[in-house]
N, C-alpha and C positions, 0 to 999 in steps of 0.2 A: 333592306339594301344597305350595304355598308356606306358609312360616310366618306364622301369624295376625299377630303383631307386625310382621313385615316387610310384609305385605300391606297391612295397615291404617294403619300410622303412618309408615312411611319414604318420603321423597321422595328419588329418585335425584339424585345431583349430577353426572350426565352425565360429561364429560371431566376434571373436576377431580381433581387427584391430590395425595394427601397425601405429600408427599416429606420424607424425613428430612433434617435439616441435616447431620448428621454421619454417619460410617461405621457401617453396621449390618451385622449378620451373619445370614445365612438358608441355606436349603437349595437353592433353585433359582434358575435364572437369570431376573433381573427387572429392576427399574428403578433400584435402589440400590446405591450403591458398598459394596464390602466391604473391610475393611483387610487381608484374606488375600490372597496372590498364588497363582494357579494357573497352568496352562499350556494352557487351553483357550479362553480368551475374548480380550478386546481387550488389544493390545500395551500395556505401560507403560513399560519401560525396558530397557536391557542392563545387565549386571553381569559382571565377570570370572569366568571358569570356575575352579573349585577341583578340584585333582587328586582323583580318585576318584569324582567326580559322573558321573551318567549323561551320555552325549554326545548324547542325544536332542534337547536344546533348544539345542545350540550353533548360533549364526548363522554358517554356512559362508560366506556371501556377505561379511559383515563381515570374517571370517578371511582371505578372499582379498585384501581391501583393506589390512588392518592387520597381517596375520600374527600376530595376537593372537586367543586364544580368548575369546568372550563368549558368555553365556547370555541368552536372551530371558526377560524376566519379563512377566507379564501381570496385568492387574487385572480381577478378577472382577466381574461385574454380579449382584446378589443381591437377594431379596426383603427387604422390611421386617419386623421383628417388633414387634409392638405389644402393650403390657399396658394394658388399659383398667382403671382403678381408680376405684371409686365409694364415696364415703363414705355409709354408710347409717345413721348415727346418728339420734338423736331430733330434733336440730335441723334435719336436712335434710328432715323432714316439714312444715316451715313453708313458706307459710301453710296452715293448716288450711282445706280447702275440702270442700263437700259433693259438688260435681260436678267431680271431677279429670278433665280431658281434656288432650289433646296441646296445645290452644290455651290452657288454663287449669291449668297444673301447679303443683304444689309444686316445691320444689328437687329433691327426689329423683327425681320423675317426669320433670322437665326432664332430669336427669343420665342416666336410664335411656334416654330417647328418643335423647338425643345420642350415648351410647355405642352404642346399637343402630345408628344410623346410620353411625358410624365402622366397626363392625364390617362392615356390609354393604359399604361402600366398600372395605374391606381385601380382603373375599372377591373382589370383582370385579377387584382387582389382584393376586390370588394371593398375597396377604400373609399371614403368620401373626399370629394374634390370640389373646390370653390374657385372662382376666377375673379382677378382684379385687374383693370387698367388705370393708369394715371398718367397725366401730363402736368398741366396747371392746376389741376384738381383730380378728385377721384372720379373717373368716367364711368367705371363699371364695377359693381362688387356683388357677387352672388354668394350665398351661403354654401358650405361644403354639404353635398348630398351624394347619395349613392346610386340613385335611379338611374335607368337607361335613358329616359327622356331628358334627364338633366344633363347626362354627358352628351347627348345629341345637341342640347341647347349650347353647352360650352363650345363644341366644335363649330357651331353655327356663328358664334360670336368671334371665334378665332379666324374663320374664313372671312368674315366682314373686316376684320382688322387687316388681313392680308391685301385686301382690296384698297385699303388706306396706306400701305407700306411704302408707296412711291408718291404718295400725295406731297405736292410741293409745299403745301400750307404748313408752316412751322408752329409748333406749340411749345412754350416754355416749360421748364421742369420744376415742379414743386414736390419733390419726392418726400421731404421732410412732413409736410402737411399731409400728404396722402397716406403715409405710413403711420402717422399718428391716428388718423381717421380708421385706417384698416385695424389697427390695434384696438381701437374702441368698439368696433363693430364685430370683432371675431371674439366671441364669448367663450367658446371652447378650446382646450388646449390642441393645438395644431402644429403641424410642420408648415411654415411659411417660407416659400421659395420664391425669391426676388430675382428678377432678369432686369439689370440696369446698367448703364454707362457711368451713373452717379455724377453726371455733369448737371449739377443743380445750381440754380441761381442764388441760392441761400449759402450760408457758411457751412463748410463740411461738418462741423461739430453739431449743427441742426438735424443733419441726416442721422447721424450716430445716436443722438438723443431719441430720435423716432425709432430706430432700430433696438435701442435699449428699452423702450417702451414694450415693444414686442416681447423681448426676453423677460422683462419684469412681470408681464402677463402670463408667463410660463409656456411661452411658444418657442419651439425650437426654430432657428432662422438659418436658411442657407442662402447666401448671396452669390449669384452668377454675375461677376463684374465683366460686362460685355464690351469688348473693344476690337477694333480692326487694328492689330498690333503693328502691322507694316507701316501705316500711315499715321496712326494717332499716337502711338508709343515711340516708334523709331524715326518717324518723319522721313522715310526713305522714298524721296521723289526725285525728279530729274533736276539737273542744275540749271534751272531757268526761272523767270519770273512767273509767278501763279497768282491768280486772284482768288483768295480764300473767302467764303461766304459763310457766315454764321447761320445755321439751319434753324435756328429758333429766333432770332432777332432780326435777320436778313442784313446786318451790317457786313461790310466788305473791307478787305485789307489786301494790298497788293506788295508782294515781296519774294525774294528768292529764299526758298526753304533751306538751303545749304548754310545761308548766313545764321540762321537761328537753330540749327539742328542740334548742336551740342547743349545749348541752354534748354531746348524743348525736352530733350531725353532725360536731362538732369531733374527737370521739374516734374516730368512723369514718373522717374524713379522714386523720387522723394515722396510723391504722392502715393505711390503703391506702397512704400514702406510704411507710411502712416496708417494706410488702410489695412494692411496686414496687423499691425500692433493694436489698432483699435478692434479689429474683429477678434483677435486673440483675447483681448482685455474683456470683451462682451460675450465670449463664448459663441461666436457667430462663425459657421462654417463658411469660408471664403473660397470660391472657385474662380480663379483668374482665367478668363475664357477669351481664346483668340478665335474670332469667326471664321477665320480661313481655315481651321482645322475641321469645320463641319459639325453640325449638332449631334449627329450620330456617334461620332468618335468621342466628343466631349463627354456626352451623357453616359456612354458605354464605360469609359475610363472612371468616371465618377461613381457609378453604380458598382463597379467591380470593387473600388476602393472601400466603400460603404459597407458592402458584403463581406469583406475581410475584417474590417475594423469593428463592425457592430453586429 
């Protein structure tokens, strides 16, 4: 029986393929280049034979022409390993809605649906998928696997998180600490896809050091910067007093948003400019995500872009 989440919420992406830009490591033959050389797949190059090696892979035809011993090297085709990372801190439960739906999500629900869609896409490509949740610490971390049972477990965990997506209990964000831990625990080259609003309680540089840690370990990093653009970036609210509540600490502030709208927009614009600069510096694929567009449209546009570029 098909998983309820998969059946009700996911739209297939057809023939679109999420291709890793760099070399990734996997278990079985698939569509993604491996950095390791074997002797069972596509020919890559010749190298000189070293005394004592097996003669099994000597190219005897080339020996007949050159009277020199060369060994054939081959480039293996392998699956993609993907680690889906979701920020489930208090700020990701914004905006608070009474009727959360796929077409009317908060940031956390948007991230859950997008991650579930990518997980299903990976399953169809026979790619290995792992899942990580973090808030003030790393709440969940599973190794990437390809089995059907493993995929069912991932959807079960995502469904559990859906049940918590309206939870009033706030959790602070410690993205830097969690990403460092994920970098340490993800031992094989992978595509690491992060869904977060990056509203961390540490300095921004700490988060980028953690992302750089992932890149240093040879992972490709895709960062979905998840925001509700209308309210968080543009502060488009009615001209009247509001009570603003910090969804992580519970602190409150009463003011008229029109009075600070210009400063807020400038601060957000400066922050996004710095984010783009840092991501370009560390070769991180940044996806600026407005949840009002819907997870289906955002993912489809991104997958089409990747299929054209890579």
